[in-house]
C-alpha positions, -999 to +999 in steps of 0.1 A: -357-595+170-343-570+146-312-550+152-310-513+142-277-498+134-272-460+131-269-449+095-235-437+085-232-402+070-228-400+033-195-388+018-212-357+006-225-347+040-191-353+055-175-330+030-202-303+036-196-305+074-159-305+068-161-274+046-184-257+071-159-266+099-131-250+079-151-218+074-160-217+110-124-222+120-114-194+097-140-171+111-130-179+147-093-170+139-100-143+113-081-116+131-049-137+134-053-150+098-056-115+083-027-102+104-006-131+093-014-124+056-002-088+061+030-098+078+037-124+051+033-098+023+054-073+042+082-099+045+078-107+008+082-070-002+112-065+021+128-096+008+124-085-028+137-050-021+167-060+000+176-095-012+161-106-046+165-074-065+201-066-055+212-102-061+205-102-098+181-074-106+154-097-118+124-085-137+098-071-112+069-086-130+070-121-114+071-105-080+043-081-089+022-110-103+027-130-071+018-100-049-014-093-069-024-130-070-020-135-033-038-102-026-068-111-048-071-145-031-073-127+003-100-103-011-120-133-022-114-152+010-125-123+032-153-111+008-139-076+002-161-056-022-149-032-049-165-003-029-147-013+003-114-014-017-119+021-030-123+009-066-152+032-073-160+065-090-192+076-072-172+096-047-143+105-069-149+143-070-152+149-032-124+124-024-100+141-049-108+176-035-101+164+001-069+147-009-056+177-027-065+200+002-045+178+026-013+175+004-013+210-010+002+228+021+031+203+022+037+207-016+037+245-014+062+243+015+084+219-006+083+243-035+094+273-013+122+253+003+134+242-031+135+278-044+154+288-012+179+261-017+181+268-054+179+230-059+156+207-078+156+198-114+146+218-145+108+217-144+084+227-171+047+221-173+053+195-200+079+176-180+058+177-148+026+166-167+046+137-183+060+128-149+026+128-133+011+105-160+041+081-158+041+079-120+003+075-116+002+037-122+030+032-096+012+055-072-020+036-077-002+003-070+013+017-038-020+031-026-036-003-033-010-020-012-013+005+016-051+007+018-065-025+003-038-050+014-023-038+047-051-015+056-079-040+051-060-070+065-051-052+097-086-036+104-098-064+127-065-068+146-061-031+151-096-018+159-086+017+170-086+040+139-056+060+149-036+030+160-045+012+128-035+042+106-002+047+125+008+011+120-001+011+083+019+044+079+048+028+097+047-001+072+046+023+043+076+042+057+096+010+064+093+001+027+111+034+019+141+028+042+169+038+045+162+070+026+157+094+056+137+120+036+113+095+021+109+076+053+098+107+072+076+120+044+059+086+037+052+082+075+033+114+076+018+111+041+008+074+048-011+084+079-029+112+060-037+088+031-051+062+055-073+088+073-086+101+039-093+065+028-112+058+060-133+089+055-140+086+018-125+054+002-113+061-033-080+047-046-080+068-078-081+100-058-054+090-034-032+079-063-036+113-080-025+131-048+003+106-044+016+110-080+013+148-077+033+148-045+060+126-059+063+148-090+066+180-070+091+166-045+113+152-073+114+184-093+114+210-066+139+196-040+176+191-047+189+155-051+210+160-019+177+160+000+156+134-020+184+112-032+164+109-064+136+091-045+156+059-043+151+034-015+167+002-003+201-008-018+195+017-046+197+045-020+229+031-004+245+027-038+241+064-044+256+076-012+287+097-016+312+090+011+338+118+015 
């Protein structure tokens, strides 16, 4: 009489099933995971603005490197593509025209208000061109954070397009507190940028509209309105108490 024992699974098969189980678990809780990633990065940015930077004014590069490394890992984990992140040029022309059409009325209004208040800073074509070029990388990074990090990570948790864009715009505005002017402007602009990205995703076009807007607002409106575009403790430090 022979006895038959069930064969034990190999170590490799156990590992494969374990990896498949982890992937299945991640898929099952994908909405929660992506929302948690967005909340973590928001907390990291707020901590840097309000705690780390004022404490010793450290170099921003380590914080920038951490933010980018964490974001790139999430792109790989959730299989984002370059096209879905707006890192593309096939739709650059139409996306740029749409973005400029959306921001132009507000910029014209800002120019007229600045002229009426006789404020702003001395502006020449050379100065504004130089400002646009220098601001563009920072605008590109901000649009990357808004659209590719917070926007992408909150898509599944906030399925309604309007609700999603409102929440992302609120995050964008929160990062510009307590500057009242920038908080209001970035809330409206953030919503418009999110709507534009949803319609025609292109980061380069949005960054151009963002950089142009920042340049016009900085040069056309008086510092008493913009507080030189400062946020966080930098804004509070420049308040003038009578």
